VOGU-3710 file (C-alpha; in Angstrom, 3 decimals, decimal comma):
1> mskqdincsf> -31,880/-335,438/-276,548  -32,397/-335,063/-272,785  -30,812/-332,378/-270,677  -28,448/-334,921/-269,177  -27,152/-335,895/-272,624  -26,077/-332,398/-273,709  -22,399/-332,219/-274,703  -20,098/-329,527/-276,082  -20,207/-329,798/-279,865  -16,454/-329,049/-280,085
11> cgaaqardkp> -14,693/-330,968/-277,320  -17,481/-333,348/-276,290  -17,480/-332,313/-272,614  -20,751/-333,152/-270,857  -22,842/-330,447/-269,273  -22,689/-330,388/-265,471  -23,667/-328,119/-262,585  -20,170/-326,564/-262,558  -19,761/-326,755/-266,349  -22,640/-324,978/-268,098
21> liaganayic> -22,904/-324,960/-271,886  -24,006/-322,097/-274,116  -26,658/-323,174/-276,592  -26,759/-322,157/-280,218  -29,223/-322,943/-282,974  -28,008/-326,513/-283,404  -24,923/-326,731/-281,196  -23,500/-326,212/-277,715  -20,131/-324,823/-276,600  -18,309/-324,855/-273,239
31> eeciklaqqm> -16,287/-322,115/-271,559  -12,910/-323,671/-272,440  -13,763/-323,857/-276,144  -14,973/-320,252/-276,100  -11,607/-319,139/-274,707  -9,722/-321,209/-277,282  -11,822/-319,802/-280,126  -11,180/-316,278/-278,895  -7,428/-316,936/-278,844  -7,514/-318,305/-282,383
41> vtswsvktti> -9,488/-315,339/-283,755  -7,107/-312,916/-282,028  -4,153/-314,847/-283,421  -5,493/-314,617/-286,975  -6,016/-310,887/-286,621  -2,528/-310,283/-285,258  -0,971/-312,530/-287,911  -2,651/-310,600/-290,693  -1,512/-307,284/-289,186  2,080/-308,459/-288,787
51> aetfksppip> 2,118/-309,972/-292,244  1,410/-306,562/-293,758  4,900/-305,500/-292,638  6,471/-308,291/-294,702  5,008/-307,427/-298,090  8,538/-306,549/-299,171  10,997/-308,365/-296,899  14,562/-306,998/-297,035  16,680/-308,666/-299,696  19,775/-310,680/-298,664
61> eaikkhldgy> 22,191/-307,893/-299,614  20,289/-305,408/-297,443  20,231/-307,847/-294,528  23,989/-308,447/-294,823  24,676/-304,723/-295,030  22,787/-304,299/-291,780  24,785/-307,119/-290,177  28,048/-305,550/-291,381  27,341/-302,582/-289,127  27,310/-304,765/-286,025
71> vigqedaket> 29,461/-307,820/-286,752  33,027/-307,652/-288,055  34,189/-310,376/-290,447  32,286/-313,684/-290,630  31,376/-313,011/-294,273  30,233/-316,563/-295,060  28,101/-316,773/-291,926  26,446/-313,415/-292,641  25,649/-314,407/-296,219  24,204/-317,734/-295,074
81> lsvavynhyk> 22,041/-316,073/-292,436  20,898/-313,329/-294,810  19,657/-315,853/-297,369  18,041/-318,049/-294,694  16,149/-315,166/-293,060  15,061/-313,722/-296,414  13,680/-317,092/-297,513  12,001/-317,593/-294,138  10,048/-314,345/-294,233  9,370/-314,704/-297,933
91> rlnhsrdelg> 7,794/-318,010/-296,968  5,685/-316,304/-294,294  4,607/-313,687/-296,800  3,566/-316,511/-299,140  1,565/-318,106/-296,307  -0,197/-314,797/-295,700  -1,253/-314,629/-299,336  -2,787/-318,090/-299,006  -4,957/-317,113/-296,009  -8,594/-317,436/-296,934
101> slgdntevei> -7,909/-319,371/-300,139  -9,449/-322,772/-300,756  -5,964/-324,256/-300,901  -6,088/-327,071/-303,452  -3,830/-330,080/-303,155  -1,515/-328,840/-305,914  -0,258/-325,907/-303,823  3,388/-326,282/-302,781  3,924/-325,838/-299,048  7,320/-324,317/-298,259
111> eksnilligp> 8,894/-325,648/-295,074  11,081/-323,513/-292,825  14,848/-323,966/-292,499  16,184/-323,562/-288,964  19,796/-322,459/-288,519  22,788/-323,894/-286,646  25,672/-321,538/-285,815  29,049/-323,045/-284,946  31,886/-320,862/-283,740  34,186/-320,150/-280,795
121> sgsgktllar> 33,044/-318,105/-277,821  32,950/-314,385/-278,493  32,891/-314,724/-282,295  29,478/-313,033/-282,668  26,852/-315,808/-282,699  24,423/-314,151/-280,300  24,980/-310,724/-281,854  24,207/-312,089/-285,323  20,914/-313,570/-284,139  19,922/-310,405/-282,255
131> slawivhvpf> 20,803/-308,198/-285,221  18,591/-310,315/-287,475  15,644/-309,767/-285,139  16,287/-306,006/-285,214  16,128/-305,771/-288,992  12,883/-307,732/-289,367  11,211/-306,222/-286,269  9,921/-309,423/-284,712  9,964/-310,705/-281,123  13,350/-312,146/-280,249
141> vtidattmtq> 14,470/-314,150/-277,237  17,757/-315,733/-276,171  17,726/-318,932/-274,116  20,643/-320,786/-272,537  20,404/-324,516/-273,214  22,401/-325,363/-270,088  19,406/-324,502/-267,886  17,112/-327,003/-269,607  16,307/-330,511/-268,433  13,852/-333,167/-269,479
151> agyigddvei> 10,305/-332,645/-268,168  9,869/-333,826/-264,589  13,424/-333,053/-263,473  14,941/-330,067/-261,678  15,593/-327,279/-264,168  13,674/-325,504/-266,933  11,443/-327,483/-269,262  11,824/-326,733/-272,967  8,468/-324,957/-272,696  10,395/-322,017/-271,212
161> vlqrlleaae> 11,432/-321,158/-274,793  7,862/-320,356/-275,820  7,041/-318,699/-272,507  9,914/-316,247/-272,983  8,877/-315,654/-276,601  5,339/-314,807/-275,491  6,752/-312,374/-272,939  8,838/-310,714/-275,662  5,661/-310,415/-277,766  3,847/-308,819/-274,792
171> ghvgraewgi> 1,435/-311,722/-274,630  0,325/-311,568/-278,272  0,312/-315,159/-279,503  0,200/-314,114/-283,153  3,319/-311,942/-282,844  5,141/-314,654/-280,927  4,400/-317,158/-283,690  6,416/-314,994/-286,118  9,388/-314,537/-283,785  12,982/-315,686/-283,646
181> vyideidkia> 14,400/-317,895/-280,884  18,151/-318,190/-280,308  19,241/-321,103/-278,115  22,839/-320,652/-277,000  25,286/-323,259/-275,674  23,478/-325,954/-277,648  26,641/-328,046/-277,648  26,249/-328,484/-273,879  23,217/-330,742/-274,431  25,175/-333,220/-276,541
191> rsaglsanmr> 24,543/-336,850/-275,662  26,799/-338,021/-272,829  28,801/-341,067/-273,837  29,894/-341,882/-270,288  26,438/-342,721/-268,925  25,562/-346,335/-268,190  22,687/-347,988/-270,010  20,282/-347,692/-267,054  20,795/-343,935/-266,556  18,776/-341,241/-268,330
201> dvsgegvqqa> 20,586/-338,328/-269,959  17,990/-335,781/-268,789  20,061/-332,684/-269,612  21,518/-334,004/-272,860  19,651/-336,344/-275,172  16,480/-335,820/-273,126  16,478/-332,101/-273,928  17,159/-332,774/-277,604  14,162/-335,102/-277,739  11,956/-332,569/-275,983
211> llrlveggev> 12,966/-329,784/-278,397  12,076/-331,795/-281,495  8,395/-330,891/-281,619  9,006/-327,216/-280,894  11,639/-326,926/-283,604  9,745/-328,970/-286,196  6,580/-326,929/-285,785  3,093/-327,684/-284,543  0,427/-326,779/-282,016  1,970/-326,595/-278,549
221> svtvrgkkqs> 0,146/-325,890/-275,290  2,074/-323,274/-273,307  1,521/-322,510/-269,638  1,386/-318,767/-269,032  1,101/-317,116/-265,626  0,053/-313,511/-265,951  0,675/-310,779/-263,398  -3,009/-310,610/-262,463  -3,730/-314,327/-262,668  -3,893/-316,476/-259,568
231> spekvamdtr> -3,536/-319,690/-261,552  -1,595/-320,499/-264,723  -3,397/-320,412/-268,056  -2,903/-322,690/-271,047  -2,355/-321,001/-274,403  -2,203/-322,789/-277,766  0,787/-321,705/-279,859  1,792/-322,762/-283,364  5,587/-322,982/-283,799  5,590/-323,724/-287,539
241> nvlfiiggaf> 6,549/-320,124/-288,323  8,984/-319,576/-285,438  12,547/-319,397/-286,720  14,875/-321,332/-284,418  18,586/-320,475/-284,410  20,890/-322,534/-282,230  24,564/-321,911/-281,569  27,514/-323,248/-279,682  31,286/-323,331/-279,536  31,412/-327,138/-280,056
251> qglstivekr> 34,857/-327,506/-278,544  36,490/-330,673/-279,840  34,394/-330,812/-283,004  37,361/-329,729/-285,131  39,242/-332,792/-283,889  36,407/-335,024/-285,096  36,422/-333,329/-288,502  40,207/-333,558/-288,727  40,151/-337,295/-288,023  37,560/-337,818/-290,741
261> vqvgntnigf> 39,539/-335,776/-293,263  42,774/-337,660/-292,526  41,208/-341,103/-292,216  42,855/-342,255/-295,457  46,378/-341,847/-294,086  46,446/-345,049/-292,044  49,757/-346,552/-293,214  52,522/-346,882/-290,652  56,120/-347,988/-290,787  59,195/-347,083/-292,839
271> hapidanmgk> 57,327/-347,220/-296,159  54,387/-345,019/-295,099  54,083/-341,775/-297,110  55,255/-338,675/-295,298  52,511/-336,124/-294,773  53,781/-332,581/-295,207  51,060/-331,299/-292,868  51,910/-333,728/-290,079  52,414/-331,970/-286,764  50,812/-328,751/-287,958
281> sppqnllsgi> 47,724/-327,338/-286,302  44,474/-327,779/-288,244  43,391/-324,875/-290,441  40,990/-322,376/-288,905  38,359/-323,027/-291,583  38,313/-326,776/-290,902  34,707/-326,587/-289,653  33,550/-325,117/-292,971  33,490/-328,678/-294,330  31,448/-330,101/-291,459
291> ltddlrhygl> 29,063/-332,996/-292,144  26,072/-334,312/-290,219  28,139/-337,372/-289,287  30,530/-335,095/-287,407  27,665/-333,652/-285,367  26,372/-337,150/-284,710  29,770/-338,222/-283,372  29,809/-335,109/-281,205  26,584/-336,186/-279,494  23,621/-334,680/-281,343
301> idefigrfpv> 20,865/-337,130/-282,281  19,892/-337,609/-285,928  16,372/-336,221/-285,524  17,724/-333,025/-283,969  20,400/-332,527/-286,623  17,866/-332,988/-289,415  15,768/-330,093/-288,169  18,637/-327,630/-288,741  19,488/-327,875/-292,445  21,265/-324,498/-292,572
311> iatldplnek> 24,713/-324,636/-290,941  26,872/-321,513/-290,677  30,375/-321,615/-289,226  32,121/-318,621/-287,671  35,886/-318,137/-287,743  37,932/-317,264/-284,644  38,572/-313,532/-284,357  42,116/-312,273/-284,860  43,741/-309,122/-283,507  42,813/-307,074/-286,569
321> dlvriltetr> 39,149/-308,070/-286,163  39,171/-307,003/-282,518  40,636/-303,603/-283,436  37,785/-303,099/-285,908  35,244/-304,171/-283,295  36,672/-301,563/-280,929  36,418/-298,732/-283,439  34,272/-299,457/-286,499  31,060/-301,191/-285,436  27,849/-299,231/-285,000
331> naitqqykkl> 27,815/-300,018/-281,297  31,595/-299,995/-280,785  32,573/-300,658/-277,180  34,950/-297,674/-277,043  32,036/-295,438/-278,063  29,969/-296,932/-275,242  32,542/-295,927/-272,631  32,969/-292,508/-274,220  29,236/-291,998/-273,848  29,289/-293,187/-270,230
341> lamdgieldf> 31,965/-290,658/-269,260  30,367/-287,951/-271,398  27,358/-288,191/-269,061  29,705/-286,878/-266,348  31,052/-284,175/-268,653  34,343/-285,973/-269,351  35,918/-286,557/-272,760  37,556/-289,956/-273,241  40,237/-290,612/-275,865  42,232/-293,698/-276,863
351> tdgailsiah> 45,598/-293,605/-278,630  46,243/-295,946/-281,555  48,750/-297,864/-279,455  46,136/-298,318/-276,716  43,608/-299,766/-279,176  46,164/-302,293/-280,430  47,176/-303,247/-276,882  43,539/-303,730/-275,803  42,899/-306,000/-278,786  46,106/-307,933/-278,097
361> ealhsgsgar> 45,213/-308,498/-274,446  41,634/-309,554/-275,247  42,867/-311,982/-277,906  45,142/-313,745/-275,436  42,339/-313,994/-272,879  40,677/-316,546/-275,161  37,179/-315,053/-274,792  36,987/-313,285/-278,141  35,103/-310,006/-278,403  33,671/-310,506/-274,904
371> glrgvleril> 37,168/-310,030/-273,505  37,295/-306,434/-274,745  34,846/-305,207/-272,129  36,795/-306,882/-269,350  40,010/-305,152/-270,420  38,320/-301,741/-270,614  36,656/-302,195/-267,231  40,043/-302,862/-265,656  41,652/-299,842/-267,297  38,853/-297,358/-266,608
381> rrvmfqapsn> 37,714/-298,578/-263,188  39,577/-295,911/-261,201  38,597/-293,129/-263,598  34,916/-294,095/-263,442  35,184/-294,217/-259,633  36,710/-290,726/-259,342  34,785/-288,950/-262,118  31,366/-288,446/-260,444  32,928/-286,832/-257,338  35,478/-284,578/-259,113
391> pdiircvvde> 33,879/-281,996/-261,421  37,324/-280,613/-262,351  38,111/-283,662/-264,533  37,440/-282,716/-268,153  39,376/-285,286/-270,195  40,985/-288,725/-269,908  43,491/-290,289/-272,293  44,189/-294,021/-272,442  47,580/-294,854/-273,914  49,577/-298,040/-274,373
401> aavagdsevq> 51,272/-297,711/-270,974  47,903/-297,520/-269,212  46,730/-300,704/-270,938  49,916/-302,520/-269,934  49,519/-301,355/-266,333  52,787/-299,408/-266,328  50,983/-296,140/-265,583  47,550/-294,763/-264,789  45,119/-293,292/-267,299  46,066/-289,675/-268,054
411> iifsqddvsp> 43,609/-287,347/-266,311  43,313/-283,725/-267,434  41,721/-281,215/-265,071  40,120/-277,911/-265,909  43,196/-275,999/-264,619  45,360/-275,062/-267,581  48,600/-275,092/-265,608  48,399/-278,794/-264,734  49,892/-281,250/-267,218  48,300/-284,649/-267,826
421> reatang> 51,127/-286,552/-266,125  51,088/-284,256/-263,079  47,317/-284,681/-262,847  47,728/-288,441/-262,895  50,351/-288,322/-260,148  48,227/-286,021/-257,991  45,000/-287,954/-258,582
//
């Protein structure tokens, strides 16, 4: 073989003046293949190290107990997620045991089960996904589907999902390949029915099509631009072990389910049977009986639906749930504000009536648990403004009147002869 005929034994690239090849005993390799081989060896090493932490993955009951500390209610959803995550990491542990084995054809290969969360805004979808990542100690990233468009159009390509996951894993491909991705607002990429035949749905069906390969699992080339790199670098990433969780409010989906459930009652006229439930609002757990046909009618394509076999539905939060979120969760929002004011040396207290009023106001805002922070910000804004510049403030009390806006938050100064109400009036 002449010098001009030398090619890389791996990719087949021909040797050139600007593309030298490294010679071995009976083979040649180019610079690109060396880099790829180095990435693969590093990935194997990291995978083996990470896999050691999953020798005994937490059992479903332990996972749910952890979730109970952060998410109020949603018992069915927490049980579904606990089983799904346990099986997923049990599957990864099984894959680790098979590393280095000859792997005969009789070995059963366990496929992953991605998860679809359906529930109203503020019901805890994102918190559930984040809490799962905390308990298994893997890289976790949240992506908003509304920013994605089909490749070649203005917006983020679906590749941004893996780029963010690599960032969360601090650049370690092996760690990223064991991570969890939560894609929020997935209902916003439903297929648009109003488009004409000659128009492309680049932010709807186009995004669903682009996500298929990532979600299914396979080798994907990811463009990474490091802080010290002048040009982007391509990194090979295997998504077969990445757990994808998608979620959305799916407004209007309950109407689709309700029509399907009541499709048998089509008689009209004087002799039609009278339905006792006619005119009543649909039950809150209507989505618990959701079928893939309902998602198809909503605008998700069949291939996308099939890649999310685990479906968990979340119920709307009621006033009692919001009260528990304010007081009982491990990261309760009232405790957060108490800690904020404690940094300024101020004690913050809430009366029972204030807690109920805050929950009531947040419930009627329609934003679920997210509305709680907005209510507290409004109530405590003036106190948090005054506190850093007035060292005499030692305690604040939020009562029902303060929540309703009928009076200010009670401020207690260090002087013993000043009553709370007088301090409020003078403040």
